[in-house]
MARLUMVEX-889582 format. One line per 4 residues: their letters; for each residue x, y, z of C-alpha. Coordinates in steps of 0.1 Angstrom, whole numbers, padded with zeros to 4 digits. Layout:
a) X Y Z; ...
***
This chain:
xxxx) 0209 0018 -0198; 0179 0030 -0176; 0184 0059 -0153; 0191 0045 -0119
xxxx) 0179 0077 -0102; 0147 0082 -0122; 0130 0090 -0089; 0155 0105 -0065
xxxx) 0147 0110 -0028; 0174 0124 -0006; 0173 0132 0031; 0136 0138 0031
xxxx) 0120 0147 0065; 0083 0155 0069; 0068 0168 0101; 0032 0175 0111
xxxx) 0016 0196 0138; -0010 0177 0157; -0028 0193 0187; 0002 0215 0193
xxxx) 0027 0187 0191; 0053 0181 0164; 0050 0146 0148; 0079 0134 0126
xxxx) 0063 0112 0100; 0095 0107 0080; 0131 0112 0091; 0160 0116 0067
xxxx) 0146 0091 0041; 0167 0085 0010; 0157 0062 -0019; 0166 0060 -0056
xxxx) 0143 0042 -0080; 0154 0032 -0115; 0135 0038 -0147; 0111 0010 -0153
xxxx) 0116 -0005 -0119; 0087 -0019 -0097; 0094 -0010 -0061; 0071 -0019 -0032
xxxx) 0070 -0003 0002; 0058 -0021 0034; 0058 -0012 0070; 0037 -0010 0101
xxxx) 0009 0016 0105; 0025 0050 0112; 0058 0044 0094; 0051 0071 0068
xxxx) 0049 0050 0037; 0018 0067 0024; 0033 0101 0033; 0064 0092 0013
xxxx) 0042 0081 -0017; 0023 0114 -0016; 0055 0134 -0015; 0069 0115 -0045
xxxx) 0037 0121 -0064; 0038 0158 -0056; 0006 0158 -0037; 0024 0171 -0006
xxxx) 0053 0195 -0007; 0058 0205 0029; 0090 0186 0035; 0127 0191 0040
xxxx) 0152 0174 0017; 0151 0168 -0020; 0127 0149 -0043; 0134 0147 -0081
xxxx) 0117 0129 -0110; 0136 0126 -0142; 0162 0151 -0130; 0136 0178 -0121
xxxx) 0126 0188 -0086; 0091 0177 -0077; 0072 0209 -0068; 0036 0196 -0072
xxxx) 0013 0173 -0091; 0023 0165 -0127; 0007 0147 -0157; 0040 0127 -0158
xxxx) 0030 0111 -0124; -0001 0091 -0121; -0016 0079 -0088; -0041 0051 -0078
xxxx) -0057 0052 -0043; -0070 0024 -0022; -0106 0034 -0030; -0113 0038 -0068
xxxx) -0128 0073 -0061; -0150 0072 -0092; -0176 0099 -0096; -0210 0080 -0093
xxxx) -0227 0102 -0119; -0201 0095 -0146; -0197 0063 -0167; -0165 0043 -0167
xxxx) -0152 0059 -0199; -0159 0094 -0186; -0143 0086 -0152; -0112 0074 -0170
xxxx) -0112 0105 -0193; -0108 0127 -0162; -0071 0118 -0162; -0068 0136 -0195
xxxx) -0086 0168 -0184; -0054 0190 -0184; -0035 0172 -0211; -0025 0185 -0245
xxxx) -0040 0156 -0265; -0065 0162 -0292; -0101 0151 -0288; -0095 0121 -0310
xxxx) -0063 0112 -0292; -0081 0114 -0259; -0109 0091 -0271; -0083 0065 -0283
xxxx) -0063 0067 -0251; -0094 0061 -0230; -0104 0031 -0252; -0069 0017 -0250
xxxx) -0066 0019 -0213; -0101 0004 -0207; -0091 -0025 -0229; -0057 -0028 -0211
xxxx) -0074 -0033 -0177; -0100 -0057 -0190; -0131 -0035 -0189; -0140 -0035 -0226
xxxx) -0178 -0037 -0229; -0183 -0017 -0197; -0175 0017 -0210; -0210 0030 -0205
xxxx) -0215 0014 -0171; -0218 0035 -0139; -0198 0028 -0107; -0227 0013 -0089
xxxx) -0230 -0013 -0117; -0194 -0025 -0111; -0179 -0050 -0087; -0151 -0038 -0064
xxxx) -0125 -0053 -0086; -0139 -0037 -0117; -0141 -0003 -0100; -0105 -0006 -0090
xxxx) -0096 -0015 -0126; -0113 0017 -0137; -0092 0036 -0111; -0060 0020 -0125
xxxx) -0070 0029 -0161; -0075 0065 -0150; -0041 0066 -0135; -0025 0052 -0167
xxxx) -0046 0070 -0193; -0023 0100 -0195; 0007 0077 -0201; 0026 0089 -0170
xxxx) 0062 0082 -0165; 0057 0069 -0130; 0026 0054 -0114; 0022 0056 -0076
xxxx) -0002 0031 -0060; -0014 0035 -0024; -0027 0001 -0013; -0049 -0003 -0044
xxxx) -0060 -0039 -0035; -0064 -0035 0002; -0102 -0036 0003; -0106 -0065 -0021
xxxx) -0112 -0102 -0014; -0083 -0126 -0017; -0093 -0140 -0051; -0099 -0107 -0068
xxxx) -0068 -0093 -0052; -0046 -0121 -0066; -0061 -0117 -0101; -0056 -0079 -0101
xxxx) -0020 -0083 -0089; -0013 -0106 -0119; -0029 -0081 -0142; -0010 -0052 -0127
xxxx) 0022 -0071 -0132; 0013 -0077 -0169; 0005 -0040 -0174; 0039 -0030 -0159
xxxx) 0057 -0055 -0182; 0039 -0042 -0213; 0040 -0005 -0206; 0075 -0006 -0191
xxxx) 0064 0021 -0166; 0080 0028 -0133; 0057 0017 -0105; 0059 0024 -0067
xxxx) 0033 0006 -0046; 0026 0009 -0009; 0010 -0021 0008; 0005 -0038 0042
xxxx) 0006 -0072 0024; 0041 -0088 0025; 0031 -0115 0000; 0019 -0088 -0024
xxxx) 0051 -0067 -0019; 0074 -0097 -0027; 0053 -0110 -0055; 0053 -0077 -0074
xxxx) 0084 -0058 -0064; 0119 -0058 -0079; 0128 -0045 -0045; 0109 -0043 -0012
xxxx) 0115 -0012 0010; 0108 -0021 0046; 0101 0010 0068; 0101 0013 0106
xxxx) 0077 0036 0124; 0077 0067 0146; 0096 0083 0130; 0094 0067 0096
xxxx) 0128 0055 0084; 0140 0029 0059; 0150 -0002 0078; 0162 -0023 0049
xxxx) 0158 -0027 0012; 0153 -0063 0002; 0160 -0072 -0035; 0138 -0098 -0052
xxxx) 0160 -0112 -0079; 0134 -0134 -0095; 0121 -0131 -0131; 0085 -0120 -0138
xxxx) 0059 -0135 -0139; 0065 -0152 -0106; 0052 -0184 -0090; 0035 -0175 -0057
xxxx) 0044 -0209 -0042; 0081 -0210 -0052; 0106 -0217 -0024; 0127 -0187 -0034
xxxx) 0098 -0164 -0031; 0089 -0179 0003; 0124 -0174 0015; 0124 -0137 0006
xxxx) 0090 -0133 0021; 0101 -0148 0054; 0131 -0125 0055; 0109 -0094 0049
xxxx) 0086 -0106 0077; 0116 -0109 0101; 0127 -0074 0093; 0092 -0061 0098
xxxx) 0089 -0078 0131; 0122 -0062 0142; 0108 -0027 0135; 0080 -0031 0160
xxxx) 0098 -0053 0186; 0098 -0038 0221; 0116 -0049 0252; 0096 -0072 0274
xxxx) 0080 -0055 0303; 0093 -0066 0337; 0066 -0083 0357; 0052 -0062 0385
xxxx) 0052 -0079 0419; 0020 -0073 0438; 0024 -0063 0474; 0009 -0088 0499
xxxx) -0023 -0075 0515; -0046 -0086 0543; -0064 -0119 0536; -0101 -0113 0530
xxxx) -0126 -0137 0544; -0146 -0157 0518; -0183 -0150 0520; -0212 -0167 0506
xxxx) -0217 -0138 0482; -0183 -0143 0467; -0182 -0146 0429; -0157 -0167 0410
xxxx) -0153 -0171 0373; -0143 -0203 0356; -0115 -0196 0330; -0122 -0194 0293
xxxx) -0122 -0229 0278; -0116 -0238 0242; -0143 -0259 0227; -0119 -0278 0203
xxxx) -0147 -0298 0188; -0166 -0267 0176; -0133 -0249 0169; -0144 -0218 0187
xxxx) -0139 -0203 0221; -0167 -0207 0246; -0169 -0187 0278; -0182 -0207 0308
xxxx) -0190 -0188 0339; -0206 -0197 0372; -0216 -0179 0403; -0208 -0194 0437
x) -0237 -0191 0461
***
């Protein structure tokens, strides 16, 4: 039976000092992630989801509360935890295979083992034949594949992904989402992905963690009890997506402002120099907004 607390986050609070003010990015956040689970995290900007990801990966340790991975307290980065960023962050002077090999720099593998691991991961992400290519010779999707290969090459126990497809076009994004799902199924690795894309979160995740902003808290954890691979157009997936959207909207809802009544003032005489503007009109035929204005003489 898989460990239900493979990643254990308990009462985690993270504060930052900004211009002399204390900003609470996370407030008493608790979350348990099972071994081999795919968890996605969504929330409005400023909800602390990327901060939570960095804390889990050990890239940031200035927090209160407890974070454990496989029963050990996370005190810093580890080869057991890989990370993929929104930008591929490839070194432009290195080839694909050498960029991927950077993930093995501090590992204990032999030279032959490292070479085989690099080859295996490049094949896994569909970049076989581009081992000698430089980053400027790759498309955005190919560069992101190289970034994912680097995150996986050390065979980490957990892979953290911080909006890895956020900068890609819709077609490339959809294809890489499918490939990431295949990699997760084959490698049986625990994955934690942060995203702004609700469709992506529901399509990939076993559970969707919805966070509320300022301070960052978990609003609701939504289970996605559907088998992988999933049909994007299924009614069940659409129902879960709509629920996640409703929860997200509730995290940013504010009370409606009461209208301010203007005090009556003295009537001004209309002069020949007065200027009036005709309201914005919608040119439906051209499907665009056109601004019409005129000056009264």
